[in-house]
N, C-alpha and C positions, 0 to 999 in steps of 0.2 A: 264909834263903841256900838252903837244898840247894832250896826248893820252886824258888827263882828258875834259879835253875841249871837244873833239870829241864824251865822254860819254856823258858829259852833253847835246850840242846838240841832240842825241841821244834820252835822257830820255823824253827831254822837247818838243818833234814831238810826243813822242809815247803817252805824258799824252795832248795833242789837243784833238784827238778823246774822250778823257772822259766827255770833255767840250762843244763841239761843232759836238757833232754825230747828222745827219740831212738825214732824207730820205723820198720820197715823190712817192705815190701807186697810179697807174693808176687801175683804177676799172672799172667794168662793167656788164651788162647783157642786150642781146638780145634774145627775145623769137616770137613766129609766128605760127599762129594757124589757124584750120577752126571750124568754130562754127554756128550752126542752133540752130533758134527758132520755134518752132509752132506756132506762134501767130504775128509774125511779118510780113509775107506774102511778103518775099523777100528772095532771092536766097543763098546759103549757102554763110558768110560771113568770109572774110578770116580779120581774127585783131589779137593785142597783146594779150597774155594772164596774161599780167603788163606791167607796164611802160615799155618799155625801157630805158636803160639809161645809162651814162658815166660819170666817176668821177675820181677827184683829190682830197687825201687826203694826209695830209706829217705832220713831227713833228720836234724837233728840241730840242735836250737835251741841257740843260741851266746848269746843275751841280745845286749839293744840293737836286737831287731830283726833280725840276723845270722842265717844260718844254712847248715851247710853239707846238700850232697845228693851222690846218686849215684844211676845207672841201668843195670843191665846186660838186656840182651836178647839172650833166644836165637831162631834160627828151626829150627823140622825137619818132616819127611817124618809124616804121622800112618800111611798105610798099612806103612811098613816100621821106621818110628823114627829115620829116621837123621837130620842134618843137613842141611838145604838148602844148605848152605856148608862150606868147610874152618876155617871160622869158630866159637869156641864162643860168641861172641856177634858176632852180626852186625849185626845194626840199631842197635841202641845199647851203648854203652861208655863213659859218663864220669863226673867227680867237678867238682865245683864249691861256689862259693859264691852265695848271694844274699842282698839285705837290700831291705825291704818299700818303702823308698823312692830307692833307685840300683839297683835291679834284678840280674841274675842275670849270672854268668860262670861258662863251663863248659869242661872239658879231655878229653880224649880220642879217640875217635871217636864224634864230633856232629855230629846233623841239620843239612845244609846248609839256607839261609836258604831257602830256597824251600821245602822239605819242612818246615822249622820253625814256617811259617806258615799253608800252608793243608794238608800233609799229604794227605789223601783227601777233606776235609769240602769241598772244592770241584766235587764233581758227586756226582747222583743214588745213585750206586749206590758213592759214598764208597772207592771203587777197586778194589772187592772183585768177585767174582763174572765171569760173562761176559759180565753187563749192561756191566760197565765198558768201555769204548774201550782196545785195545791204547796202549802206549807215549803214554797223553793227556796225561802231564806234560812231552812234546818231550824233545831230546834233554839231558838234565841230568839230576845227582848227586843219592842222598839223601841220602849219608851220608858223610861227611869222615876218612878217615885224620888223625891225628896234626895234630890239626886245635883251633882254639877259638872260643868262640861267646858274644857279650853280647844278653842279650835283657831288653829295656827295662821300667821298669815300666808298669803300663797306663796311660796318663794319663787320669784322667777317666773312667775306663770306656769313654774315643774311642778312644784312638792308642795304639797301641804301635809298638816295632823292633825290629828283629834283625839284628846284623850279625856274619859268620862269615869265618873265614880257616883256609886249610889250607895247612900249611908244607912243601916237600921232605923228603924223608927216606931216609938211606942212600945219598944220590947216586946216586939210581936215576932213567934217562934221561926218566921215563915220571911221576916224582913233584914234579913243578914247582908252585910257587905259587898258590892260586886263592883268588875273596874271593868274597861273595857280599852284598847289602844287600837291604833293605826292609823294607816300613811295612803296619799293619793297620787300618783304618780301620771302628769298630764306633758304630750311628747307630739305635740301637731295635733292631727287627729285621734289619736292614741290616747289612752284612758286605762290605768290600771288601779285597783283599790287590794287592801291586804288588808286586813281586820283578825285581833284576838280578843275574845272578851270573859270572863269568868263570870256566870249567869247565877240567881237564883230564882225562886218564885215570889217575885214583891206585887208582881202584879197579874194577877191569873184572868185577864181580858185577854192579856196578850200571849199567852204560854200553853204550854199544850198538858201541862199539870192541873192539878185542884186544889181548893184551898180546903185547909183540914187537916193536913195531912201530914207527920211528923217527918217519912220521908221527903215531902215536897220540899223541905226546909235545904237540903244539903244542896250544894252549888253543883252546876254542870257547867262545863266547859265548850266552846264554841269559834273555829276560826274559818275562814275564808278567804279565797282570792278572786276576784274578777276582772274583768280583760271586755273592751268593746274598740274596735278600729272603725272609723267613719271614710271607706273610697268614695263616698259622696253619691257612686251611682247605687250601692250599696253599704249597711250599717253593719257590722256584726259583732255577736255577745257572746259569751263563755265565761263561767262559771264553777266555784268546786266549793262544796261548804261540808263541813262535817263537825259534826254534837258529839261528845262523851260524857257517861253520866247523863243524860237527860231524863226530864219527867215522863213520862207518858199518862194518857187519860184515866183517871180514876185514883190519881196522884202515890203511883208505886214506881220507887225509884228505883231505873235501870242502873245501877253504878258500873262502869265500865261498859255500858253499850253503847253500838255507834250507830249514828245516825247519817249517811253521806248523800249529800245532794249533789247533782251532775247535772250542766242543763249548759245551751248553745240555741242559739238562734238569730235571725235577721231580721232587716226591715228597706225594703224597695220602695221608693218615692214612685208613684204612679200618678199623672195626672195633677189632679185638687187634691190628694190622697196616698195612703200612704199602705202596702202589701207588707206584713208581717208575718213572722213563722216562729213556731220553737221546738225543739224536742229536748226531753229531759226526764232524768230516771232517781227515783231514794230508793233507797237502800238500808233495810238495819239489819246490823248485829249483833248477836249475845253477846257478852260479857264471857262466854267458853267459846267465842266465834264461830257461832253457829248461823248462817243467814238466814233470817226469819221470814223479812216481808217484804216487796216492791210494789212500786208503785210506775210504771211509766206511760208518759206524756206528749202527746203532742199538740199543738194549738197552730191554725191559720185565721186569720184576721184580715179585714179592710177597712180604714177608717178615710172617711172623705170630710173632709173641710168645707163646710157650708160657708163659713168665714173663720176670722180667726179665734171667736169664741166658740163656735157653735160645730160638732164634728158628729157623724152619722157612724156606726161603728157595727159590722157586720163578722161576725167569728164563729168559728168552728174548734171542737176540739174533740180528742177521744183517748180515753184513759184506762189502763187495762191495768186490775188491782191481783195482787198474788196473796196467799199467806194471810190474809184479815187483818189486811195493812190498819194500822193506828190510827191513821189519819178520818179514815171513814167513820161519821158519827152518826150513820144510818144502816143497820148489821144491814137490813135488807136489800142493799144493793147487791149487786151482780160484779162481778169480776170484768166485765167490760160496758165502758159505758161511751155513747156517742149522744156530743151536745149542741144545739144552734143558738144561735144568737143575735136579738137587734135592738138594739139599742141608738139615744141622741143622747148627747151630754153638751151643759154650757156652763160655759165658766165666767167667773166675772172678778 
């Protein structure tokens, strides 16, 4: 009898992890580099090649295919240790539930539909370094406060869908409801995304508008399609984004104005690294149909892997701006700019 009780106790203890397994992971990346631009009249700048970050994520197995999960992510400057926002968790702050067959739902400061699907994977430089085109994702926001997101299972490994909704909060004029919906198709080495979202100026750190303007409360619409194909010897990328009724710097509403982004690129494995390049153009058109401003961009780089976690990056960029392009923060910049960059990145 005693042996049976001991055996039952051991069996009970062994069964616990199957219903209460949990894990927490700390992750992040730090990078720093030297860059120069021919048009800014300054000495070589020491800067990040993409936002430095650290985060915490975890999940708990609740049994029956159901799991609880959370994620928090902080962004900071490596050269002085300061946060690059007044937010403790600028990029990610959510908690949710997911099921193997039903998908996942999360709440908090969640990724918008557009950012959830393609993030930086739609272009050769992954949205990082001077090789990536400025504001390549159009006039749309990445992270939504006071929001909920649903992400479907990956049906047959071929298709998944994402839907997001951000609710107004604290009766603030610039916090109106916004929403987005999109899908991702994967066929072997081919992948394509399509998203539509209606945006508002909920987060000034992520949009082109500014706070405190009544006009900034008005919504604008963004849709995009992107695709990439991996031929193994070369991977190619392409994308198109259009925003209508977007906010420009200063909080001035351009209802009916259009902001279009065209881009294409490639990646080629070479030795222990990758050669990558891209070309793109951003066009603005007024509500009356007048073509107003244009930015043309070319990028070329080689990223060499010292290990799975450490990468050396060398990048070149050329940009030509016409008509006082609205994404230019420095009014003294000339029309043409040639940039060079050397950097190191470590992930953990």
